[in-house]
C-alpha positions as CSV (number, residue, x, y, z in Angstrom):
1,M,9.4,-45.3,-5.1
2,K,7.0,-42.9,-3.2
3,S,8.5,-40.2,-1.3
4,K,7.5,-40.5,2.4
5,A,5.3,-37.6,4.0
6,E,5.8,-36.7,7.5
7,L,2.6,-34.5,7.8
8,L,-0.7,-34.9,5.6
9,V,-3.5,-32.6,5.5
10,V,-6.3,-34.2,3.8
11,N,-10.2,-33.6,2.7
12,G,-9.4,-29.5,2.7
13,R,-10.8,-26.8,0.3
14,L,-7.2,-25.5,-1.0
15,A,-6.6,-22.3,-1.9
16,T,-3.1,-23.0,-3.4
17,L,-2.4,-19.5,-5.0
18,A,-0.3,-21.6,-7.3
19,G,1.4,-20.0,-10.7
20,F,2.6,-16.9,-9.0
21,S,5.8,-17.7,-7.7
22,D,7.9,-15.5,-9.9
23,R,5.5,-12.5,-10.0
24,P,2.7,-10.9,-8.0
25,Q,-0.8,-11.2,-8.9
26,R,-2.4,-8.1,-10.4
27,G,-5.2,-7.0,-12.8
28,A,-7.4,-10.0,-14.1
29,D,-5.1,-12.4,-12.3
30,F,-5.6,-10.5,-8.8
31,G,-7.7,-13.0,-6.8
32,R,-6.9,-16.2,-8.6
33,L,-6.9,-18.7,-5.9
34,G,-6.1,-21.7,-7.4
35,L,-8.9,-23.8,-5.8
36,V,-8.8,-27.3,-5.2
37,E,-11.8,-29.3,-4.0
38,D,-11.3,-32.1,-1.5
39,G,-7.7,-31.4,-1.6
40,A,-4.4,-32.5,0.1
41,V,-1.1,-31.4,1.3
42,A,1.6,-33.5,2.3
43,L,4.8,-32.3,3.8
44,V,8.3,-33.6,4.6
45,G,10.5,-31.7,6.6
46,D,10.0,-28.4,6.3
47,K,8.8,-28.4,2.9
48,I,5.4,-29.2,0.8
49,L,6.0,-32.4,-0.8
50,A,2.6,-32.7,-2.9
51,V,-0.2,-30.6,-3.3
52,G,-3.7,-31.5,-5.4
53,P,-6.9,-33.6,-5.0
54,T,-6.6,-36.0,-1.9
55,T,-6.9,-39.2,-4.2
56,Q,-4.1,-37.9,-6.2
57,V,-1.7,-37.0,-3.4
58,L,-2.4,-40.0,-1.6
59,D,-1.3,-42.0,-4.8
60,Q,1.9,-39.9,-5.1
61,V,3.4,-40.2,-1.6
62,D,3.9,-42.7,1.0
63,S,1.6,-41.8,3.9
64,S,2.1,-44.9,6.2
65,A,4.3,-43.1,8.8
66,A,2.6,-39.7,8.5
67,D,0.8,-37.7,11.1
68,I,-2.5,-36.8,9.4
69,I,-4.8,-33.9,9.7
70,D,-8.2,-34.3,8.4
71,A,-9.4,-30.7,7.5
72,G,-13.2,-31.9,7.3
73,G,-13.9,-29.5,4.4
74,R,-12.3,-26.5,6.0
75,L,-10.3,-23.9,3.9
76,V,-6.7,-24.5,4.0
77,A,-4.4,-21.6,2.5
78,P,-0.9,-20.5,2.5
79,G,0.4,-19.1,5.9
80,L,-0.4,-15.4,5.9
81,V,2.6,-13.1,5.5
82,D,2.1,-9.8,7.4
83,C,4.4,-7.8,5.4
84,H,4.5,-4.2,7.4
85,T,4.7,-4.2,11.0
86,H,6.5,-2.5,13.7
87,V,6.0,-5.4,16.1
88,V,9.4,-4.8,17.8
89,H,8.6,-2.1,20.3
90,H,7.8,-1.7,24.2
91,G,5.1,-0.3,25.9
92,S,1.6,1.2,24.4
93,R,0.2,4.7,23.6
94,E,-3.3,4.7,24.8
95,M,-2.9,7.9,26.2
96,E,-3.0,9.5,22.6
97,Y,-6.5,8.0,22.1
98,S,-8.2,10.7,23.6
99,L,-6.3,13.6,21.6
100,R,-7.2,11.6,18.3
101,L,-11.0,11.4,19.4
102,A,-10.9,15.3,20.0
103,G,-9.2,15.9,16.6
104,A,-5.7,16.0,17.0
105,S,-3.7,15.2,14.0
106,Y,-0.8,12.6,13.6
107,I,1.5,15.5,13.2
108,E,0.3,17.5,15.8
109,I,0.5,14.5,18.1
110,L,4.3,13.8,17.1
111,K,5.1,17.6,17.3
112,A,3.8,17.6,21.0
113,G,6.5,14.7,21.9
114,G,3.7,11.9,21.3
115,G,3.8,9.6,18.6
116,I,6.8,7.9,17.5
117,L,9.3,9.6,19.8
118,S,7.2,8.6,22.9
119,S,7.9,5.0,21.8
120,V,11.6,5.8,21.2
121,Q,11.7,7.2,24.9
122,S,10.0,4.0,26.1
123,L,12.1,1.7,24.1
124,R,15.3,3.1,25.2
125,E,14.4,3.2,28.9
126,A,12.9,-0.4,28.9
127,G,16.1,-2.2,27.3
128,W,16.5,-5.8,26.1
129,D,14.7,-8.4,28.2
130,P,11.0,-6.3,28.3
131,L,11.5,-5.6,24.7
132,I,11.8,-9.2,24.0
133,A,9.1,-10.1,26.4
134,Q,6.5,-8.0,24.8
135,T,7.4,-8.9,21.1
136,K,7.0,-12.6,21.8
137,K,3.4,-12.1,23.3
138,S,2.7,-10.3,19.8
139,L,4.2,-12.7,17.8
140,R,2.1,-15.5,19.6
141,R,-1.1,-13.5,19.0
142,M,0.0,-13.2,15.1
143,L,0.6,-16.9,14.9
144,S,-2.8,-17.5,16.4
145,Y,-4.5,-15.6,13.5
146,G,-2.5,-17.6,10.9
147,I,0.3,-15.6,10.2
148,T,3.7,-17.5,9.7
149,T,6.0,-14.8,8.3
150,V,6.5,-11.2,9.6
151,E,8.2,-8.2,8.4
152,A,9.8,-6.4,11.3
153,K,11.0,-3.0,11.3
154,S,13.4,-1.0,13.6
155,G,12.7,2.6,14.0
156,Y,12.1,3.1,17.4
157,G,15.8,3.5,18.4
158,L,16.7,6.7,16.3
159,D,20.5,6.4,17.2
160,P,22.9,4.1,16.1
161,E,23.2,2.0,19.5
162,H,19.3,1.3,19.7
163,E,18.6,0.7,16.0
164,V,21.2,-1.7,16.2
165,M,19.6,-3.4,19.4
166,M,16.1,-3.4,17.8
167,L,17.6,-5.6,14.6
168,E,19.8,-7.8,17.0
169,A,16.4,-8.2,19.0
170,I,14.7,-9.3,15.6
171,R,17.6,-11.8,15.1
172,H,17.2,-13.2,18.6
173,L,13.4,-13.5,18.3
174,N,13.8,-15.5,14.8
175,E,15.5,-18.0,17.3
176,L,13.0,-18.3,19.9
177,Q,9.6,-18.9,18.3
178,P,8.3,-20.4,15.2
179,L,7.5,-17.4,13.1
180,D,9.8,-16.1,10.4
181,L,10.7,-12.4,10.9
182,V,12.2,-10.3,8.0
183,P,14.1,-7.6,9.2
184,T,13.9,-3.9,7.8
185,F,16.0,-1.1,9.1
186,M,13.9,2.2,9.6
187,G,16.4,4.5,11.3
188,A,14.6,7.2,9.3
189,H,11.3,7.0,11.1
190,A,11.1,10.3,12.9
191,I,13.5,13.4,13.5
192,P,15.0,13.2,17.1
193,D,14.2,16.2,19.1
194,Q,18.0,17.3,18.9
195,Y,17.8,17.1,15.1
196,R,14.8,19.5,14.6
197,G,15.5,22.3,12.3
198,A,18.8,20.2,11.1
199,S,17.3,17.1,9.7
200,D,20.0,17.0,7.1
201,R,22.7,16.3,9.8
202,F,20.5,13.2,11.1
203,V,20.4,12.1,7.6
204,A,24.0,12.0,7.3
205,L,24.2,10.1,10.6
206,I,21.7,7.4,9.0
207,I,23.8,7.1,5.9
208,E,27.2,7.5,7.3
209,E,27.0,5.7,10.6
210,M,23.8,3.6,10.9
211,L,23.6,2.2,7.4
212,P,27.2,0.6,7.8
213,R,26.2,-0.9,11.0
214,V,23.0,-2.6,10.3
215,K,23.7,-3.8,6.5
216,D,24.3,-7.4,8.0
217,L,21.1,-7.2,10.1
218,A,18.5,-6.3,7.8
219,C,17.2,-7.2,4.5
220,F,15.4,-3.7,3.7
221,C,15.6,-0.2,4.3
222,D,12.3,1.9,4.9
223,V,12.1,5.7,4.9
224,F,8.9,7.6,6.2
225,C,8.8,10.1,3.2
226,E,6.5,12.6,4.2
227,E,6.2,16.5,5.0
228,H,7.8,17.4,8.4
229,V,9.4,14.0,8.4
230,F,12.2,13.1,5.3
231,S,11.7,15.1,2.3
232,L,11.7,13.2,-1.2
233,E,15.5,14.1,-1.6
234,Q,16.6,12.9,1.8
235,S,14.4,9.7,1.5
236,E,16.3,9.2,-2.0
237,A,19.6,9.6,-0.4
238,I,18.9,7.3,2.3
239,L,17.8,4.8,0.0
240,L,20.3,4.9,-2.7
241,A,23.0,4.4,-0.1
242,A,21.2,1.5,1.4
243,K,21.1,0.0,-2.1
244,K,25.1,0.2,-2.3
245,L,25.2,-1.8,0.6
246,G,22.7,-4.6,-0.2
247,L,19.6,-3.4,1.5
248,Q,16.5,-3.4,-0.8
249,P,14.4,0.0,-0.7
250,K,10.8,0.0,0.7
251,L,9.1,3.5,1.2
252,H,6.4,4.8,3.6
253,A,4.9,7.1,0.8
254,D,2.0,9.4,0.3
255,E,0.5,8.6,3.8
256,L,-0.5,12.0,4.9
257,A,-0.2,14.0,1.6
258,A,0.6,13.1,-2.1
259,T,4.3,14.5,-1.9
260,G,5.4,12.2,-4.8
261,G,6.3,9.1,-2.6
262,A,5.1,6.9,-5.0
263,Q,6.7,8.2,-8.0
264,L,10.0,8.1,-5.8
265,A,9.4,4.2,-5.0
266,A,8.9,3.4,-8.9
267,K,11.8,5.5,-9.7
268,I,14.5,3.7,-7.5
269,G,13.0,0.6,-7.9
270,A,11.5,0.0,-4.2
271,V,10.4,-3.2,-3.5
272,S,7.3,-1.8,-2.0
273,A,5.6,1.7,-1.4
274,D,3.3,1.3,1.5
275,H,0.4,3.4,3.0
276,L,-0.4,5.4,-0.2
277,L,-3.8,7.0,1.2
278,C,-3.1,10.0,-0.6
279,A,-1.5,8.6,-4.0
280,D,-2.6,10.9,-6.8
281,E,-3.2,9.5,-10.5
282,E,0.7,10.3,-11.4
283,G,1.8,8.3,-8.4
284,I,-0.7,5.4,-9.2
285,A,0.6,5.4,-12.9
286,A,4.1,5.1,-11.9
287,L,3.5,2.1,-9.7
288,A,1.5,0.6,-12.4
289,L,4.6,0.6,-14.8
290,S,7.0,-0.5,-12.0
291,E,7.6,-3.6,-10.0
292,T,6.8,-2.0,-7.0
293,I,4.0,-3.6,-4.7
294,A,1.5,-1.1,-3.3
295,V,1.3,-2.4,0.3
296,L,-2.0,-1.2,1.8
297,L,-2.6,-0.7,5.4
298,P,-6.6,0.0,5.9
299,G,-6.1,-0.8,9.8
300,T,-4.4,2.4,10.3
301,S,-7.0,4.3,8.3
302,F,-9.6,2.8,10.5
303,N,-7.8,3.3,13.6
304,L,-6.8,7.1,12.7
305,M,-10.4,7.8,11.1
306,S,-8.7,8.9,8.3
307,R,-9.2,8.4,4.2
308,Y,-8.3,4.9,2.9
309,A,-5.8,4.2,-0.2
310,P,-7.5,4.2,-3.5
311,A,-7.2,0.7,-4.0
312,R,-9.8,0.3,-6.8
313,Q,-8.0,2.8,-9.0
314,M,-4.7,0.9,-8.4
315,L,-6.1,-2.2,-9.2
316,E,-7.7,-0.8,-12.6
317,A,-4.4,0.7,-13.3
318,G,-2.6,-2.5,-13.0
319,V,-0.7,-2.0,-9.7
320,A,0.1,-5.0,-7.8
321,I,-1.7,-4.8,-4.2
322,A,-0.5,-6.5,-0.5
323,L,-2.2,-5.8,2.6
324,S,-0.9,-5.8,6.0
325,T,-1.6,-4.8,9.6
326,D,0.9,-2.0,10.1
327,Y,1.0,-3.6,13.7
328,N,2.4,-0.7,16.0
329,P,1.7,0.9,19.3
330,G,0.2,3.9,17.7
331,S,-1.4,4.2,14.6
332,C,-2.7,0.5,14.4
333,P,-2.2,-1.3,17.6
334,T,-3.6,-4.8,16.3
335,E,-2.1,-7.9,15.4
336,N,-5.4,-9.2,13.7
337,I,-4.8,-9.7,10.1
338,Q,-8.0,-11.1,9.6
339,L,-9.8,-7.6,10.5
340,I,-7.6,-6.2,7.9
341,M,-9.0,-8.5,5.3
342,T,-12.7,-7.3,6.3
343,L,-11.5,-3.7,6.0
344,G,-9.8,-4.6,2.5
345,C,-13.3,-5.7,1.8
346,L,-15.5,-3.0,3.1
347,K,-13.2,0.0,2.8
348,L,-11.0,-0.9,-0.3
349,G,-13.3,-2.5,-2.3
350,L,-11.6,-5.6,-2.8
351,S,-13.2,-9.0,-3.1
352,P,-12.7,-11.9,-0.5
353,A,-10.4,-13.6,-3.1
354,Q,-8.6,-10.4,-3.8
355,V,-7.9,-9.9,0.2
356,L,-6.6,-13.5,0.4
357,A,-4.3,-13.2,-2.4
358,A,-3.1,-9.6,-0.8
359,V,-2.1,-11.4,2.6
360,T,-0.5,-14.5,0.8
361,I,1.5,-14.4,-2.6
362,N,1.5,-10.7,-3.2
363,A,2.5,-10.2,0.6
364,A,5.1,-12.5,0.1
365,H,6.3,-10.8,-3.0
366,A,6.6,-7.5,-1.0
367,L,9.3,-9.4,0.9
368,K,10.9,-10.9,-1.9
369,R,10.0,-14.2,-0.7
370,G,7.6,-15.2,-3.7
371,D,9.7,-18.0,-4.6
372,I,9.5,-19.5,-1.2
373,I,6.2,-18.7,0.4
374,G,2.7,-17.4,-0.1
375,S,1.5,-20.3,-2.0
376,L,0.7,-24.2,-1.7
377,E,3.1,-25.6,-4.3
378,R,5.7,-28.6,-4.1
379,G,9.1,-27.5,-2.8
380,K,7.9,-24.5,-1.2
381,Q,8.2,-23.8,2.7
382,G,5.7,-25.9,4.5
383,D,3.5,-23.3,5.9
384,L,-0.1,-23.2,5.8
385,V,-3.3,-22.2,7.9
386,I,-6.5,-24.2,8.1
387,F,-9.6,-21.9,8.8
388,D,-12.7,-23.0,10.5
389,A,-14.6,-22.0,7.5
390,D,-15.4,-23.7,4.2
391,N,-14.8,-20.9,1.8
392,E,-12.9,-17.4,1.5
393,A,-15.8,-15.1,1.5
394,Y,-16.6,-16.5,5.1
395,L,-13.6,-15.1,6.8
396,P,-14.0,-11.0,6.0
397,Y,-17.9,-11.7,6.5
398,H,-17.8,-12.8,9.8
399,F,-15.6,-10.2,11.2
400,G,-14.3,-9.6,14.6
401,V,-13.5,-13.2,15.4
402,N,-10.6,-15.3,14.9
403,H,-11.2,-18.3,12.3
404,T,-8.0,-20.1,12.7
405,W,-8.4,-23.7,13.3
406,K,-4.4,-24.8,12.9
407,V,-1.5,-23.5,11.8
408,V,1.5,-25.4,10.3
409,K,5.0,-23.9,10.3
410,S,7.7,-25.2,8.3
411,G,6.3,-28.6,8.1
412,K,5.2,-28.9,12.1
413,I,2.0,-28.0,13.8
414,A,2.7,-24.8,15.6
415,Y,-0.7,-23.7,16.8
416,D,-4.2,-25.5,17.4
417,K,-7.4,-23.8,18.4
418,N,-8.4,-26.9,20.5
419,N,-5.6,-26.4,23.0
420,E,-4.0,-23.0,22.4
421,E,-0.4,-24.3,22.5
422,V,2.5,-23.8,20.7
423,Y,4.1,-27.2,19.7
424,F,7.8,-26.1,19.0
């Protein structure tokens, strides 16, 4: 007896990304889209029931009671995964814009009391309700760009009370709206003013007090490993302590200088090493020999008018690459992952097929969810995006606009360009 489908997408050009649920794409495999022309996806509940040519899927499932979406030849892809964001924050930092345009560096702005520390002050002053309201607005915008899963970091609290508040806000937001939020604890985001010159005391606070309080609220622990922030030794101490409590390590690495962050990420088995603008040959080689995924953030380079990560060298060395927005109020205030895909082509030298893989299956692996999301395969979560385009190259080529036509999240229509509304 045929299984009954509840939702059926037909007549689409499917980019299934199938076959990589157990590992990210890398090397010659990077950009294998698993294309199916005139394809269909059948869904039941929150899961994918069948994927393949439309005629084949119609033979496999009972679609008599299904809602049907005719994709009309449009590109159908897995729901996009934004695997590195600071989406939970309050306020904005446009007043830093003129400083940056005048040549002030990221560290100079930070030392002047701007940057992360100004966002910390804004969050502490705002409290719960404004934080939830602003984040919901950003998540709604992310959904409209085709994103269905978002990694969300803490790190604008920088004390036990407010770090816990941020992670509790992420948990609450998971119940309020359709996107899946994956929480990351990042209490090691900056050194608070009262610990200047005594950063080891702040590291001790993170390890001894914050980590035990957040271990059941987060999946990952991230550290900003950089000169003038957290040293290699401090970063390793925090991440090893987090691992003992069940939090998987991530690392902001080699963003401003080649400090050995990539090597540290590989050494401790970090799920991802992120930014990597200044990663050197030794760091790239270490990543290539590891399971650590390089999460590249070209929107940050674009906005800071800085160098871009050496993506081609990484690709040639065999590093697994993902892309993400790095959405945050300072260095990359954009939720537009489609723009990031364009920058991935123009500034990182990746192909349209590679950038699509980088924001789907590889980004899913950067969150340890490659077995659940990131591709269109039977049994996976029913997340997909239908673009108003008939091929993957059109997305980065026609830049600066939103190509999303419909988004299906957990088997239900969550966004429709024609009426701009969330269905559930």
